[in-house]
C-alpha positions in Angstrom: -52.2 18.1 -6.9 -52.1 22.0 -7.0 -48.8 21.8 -8.9 -50.3 19.5 -11.5 -53.4 21.6 -12.0 -51.5 24.9 -12.3 -48.9 23.2 -14.7 -51.8 22.1 -16.9 -53.3 25.6 -17.0 -49.9 27.2 -17.7 -49.0 24.7 -20.4 -52.4 25.0 -22.0 -52.0 28.8 -22.1 -48.7 28.4 -24.0 -49.9 27.7 -27.5 -48.1 28.6 -30.7 -50.6 31.4 -31.4 -48.7 34.6 -30.9 -51.1 37.2 -32.1 -50.9 40.9 -31.3 -51.8 40.5 -27.7 -51.6 43.3 -25.2 -51.1 41.1 -22.2 -47.8 41.3 -20.5 -45.9 39.8 -17.6 -42.3 40.8 -16.7 -40.0 39.9 -13.8 -36.5 39.1 -12.7 -35.9 35.4 -12.1 -32.7 35.1 -10.1 -31.7 38.4 -11.6 -32.4 37.4 -15.2 -35.0 39.3 -17.2 -38.3 37.5 -17.8 -40.7 39.0 -20.4 -43.8 36.9 -21.4 -44.9 36.4 -24.9 -48.4 38.0 -25.7 -51.1 35.5 -24.9 -54.0 35.0 -27.3 -56.9 37.5 -26.8 -54.8 39.6 -24.4 -55.4 37.3 -21.5 -52.9 37.4 -18.6 -55.2 35.7 -16.1 -58.0 33.1 -15.7 -60.7 33.7 -13.2 -62.5 30.5 -12.1 -65.8 31.9 -10.8 -66.8 28.5 -9.3 -64.2 28.7 -6.6 -63.1 32.4 -7.0 -59.5 31.7 -7.8 -57.4 33.9 -10.2 -54.5 32.3 -12.1 -51.9 34.7 -13.5 -49.9 33.2 -16.3 -46.7 34.1 -18.2 -44.3 32.3 -20.6 -40.9 33.6 -21.7 -39.0 32.2 -24.7 -35.5 31.2 -23.8 -34.7 29.5 -27.1 -37.3 29.9 -29.9 -39.0 26.6 -30.7 -36.9 24.8 -28.1 -37.1 26.0 -24.5 -39.5 28.2 -22.5 -39.8 29.2 -18.9 -43.1 29.9 -17.1 -44.3 31.8 -14.1 -47.7 31.0 -12.6 -49.5 32.5 -9.6 -52.9 31.3 -8.2 -54.8 33.6 -5.9 -57.4 31.7 -3.9 -60.4 33.7 -2.6 -59.9 36.4 -5.2 -61.8 39.6 -4.3 -60.4 42.2 -6.7 -58.0 45.0 -5.8 -55.8 44.3 -2.8 -52.7 42.4 -1.6 -52.5 38.6 -1.5 -49.7 37.0 0.5 -48.0 33.6 0.2 -48.2 33.5 4.0 -51.6 33.8 5.5 -54.4 31.8 7.0 -54.9 30.1 4.7 -52.2 30.9 2.3 -53.8 32.9 -0.5 -51.0 32.8 -3.2 -49.5 29.8 -4.8 -46.6 30.6 -7.1 -44.7 28.4 -9.5 -41.7 28.6 -11.8 -40.6 25.9 -14.3 -39.1 25.3 -17.7 -40.7 23.4 -20.6 -39.7 22.2 -24.0 -41.3 22.7 -27.4 -43.8 19.8 -26.8 -45.0 21.7 -23.7 -43.5 19.1 -21.4 -42.5 20.5 -18.1 -38.8 20.0 -17.3 -37.5 19.5 -13.7 -37.1 21.0 -11.3 -40.5 22.5 -10.6 -40.3 25.4 -8.1 -43.2 26.2 -5.8 -44.0 28.4 -2.9 -45.5 25.5 -0.9 -43.4 26.1 2.2 -41.9 29.5 1.5 -43.2 32.8 2.9 -42.4 36.3 1.7 -44.2 36.4 -1.6 -47.0 38.7 -2.5 -49.3 39.7 -5.4 -50.7 43.2 -5.4 -53.7 43.7 -7.6 -53.5 47.5 -8.3 -56.2 47.9 -10.9 -59.2 45.7 -11.8 -62.1 46.8 -14.1 -64.9 44.2 -13.9 -66.6 45.5 -17.1 -63.5 45.3 -19.4 -61.9 42.6 -17.3 -58.6 44.4 -17.4 -56.2 43.7 -14.5 -52.7 45.0 -13.5 -50.4 44.7 -10.6 -47.1 43.6 -9.2 -45.7 40.4 -7.6 -42.7 38.8 -6.1 -42.0 35.4 -4.5 -39.4 32.8 -3.5 -39.9 29.2 -4.5 -38.2 25.9 -3.7 -37.4 23.0 -6.0 -39.5 19.8 -5.8 -36.2 17.8 -6.4 -34.0 19.5 -3.9 -35.5 21.4 -1.0 -32.3 23.5 -0.9 -32.5 24.8 -4.5 -34.5 28.0 -4.7 -35.6 30.6 -7.2 -36.2 34.3 -6.5 -38.8 36.0 -8.6 -38.6 39.8 -8.1 -39.8 43.0 -9.7 -42.8 41.2 -11.2 -45.4 43.2 -13.1 -48.5 42.1 -15.1 -51.3 43.7 -17.1 -53.9 42.3 -19.5 -57.4 40.8 -19.6 -58.9 38.2 -17.4 -60.6 35.2 -19.1 -63.6 33.7 -17.3 -64.1 30.0 -16.5 -66.5 28.2 -14.3 -69.9 29.7 -13.7 -70.6 32.8 -15.8 -71.8 35.6 -13.6 -73.6 38.5 -15.1 -73.3 41.4 -14.3 -69.5 41.5 -13.9 -67.9 40.7 -10.6 -66.9 43.2 -7.9 -68.4 46.4 -9.3 -71.1 48.7 -7.9 -73.4 47.5 -10.6 -73.4 44.0 -9.1 -75.4 45.1 -6.1 -79.0 45.7 -7.1 -80.8 48.7 -5.6 -83.2 47.9 -2.8 -86.8 47.5 -4.0 -89.0 50.6 -3.4 -90.9 50.5 -0.1 -94.7 50.5 -0.5 -96.3 53.6 0.8 -98.5 53.1 3.8 -102.0 54.5 3.9 -103.5 55.8 7.0 
């Protein structure tokens, strides 16, 4: 089920709109360069404030108008700056890699980190007011068709804005301004 949900999010983010976005995701996929196309509105991630999961998304054009490849990472229990590992209790990072055609149809195989350890996402900067985020990542993933076929995603980097979905929380998340000051204590008269 997680694969389908992430695939829908990734595919939905891959529209034909290619404005002057400032979002960016780069990596090496089995040694080949992956550079994402700018996403609309500079978004490189989606934060679901209902369950506090962050999905990082990137799509690379292999053949214009014909074939694309996508990298997706979902961080459960997102809490801002820090390292999130594919091996943990519970696993906090779910990574995917797959190709899709011009109709946004995912093509097999679909690679996931379901049973593979060794991956990590490092959120290095996060500004809750501007919603800018940047960091690095790497992971290994196995094919859903053949458990022996793997993909290595290395030297990953990302930067851009976070879109918000779910419950809208104001003021922004994870900043000092989110904690209200304590109420003043009443003075006691003697």
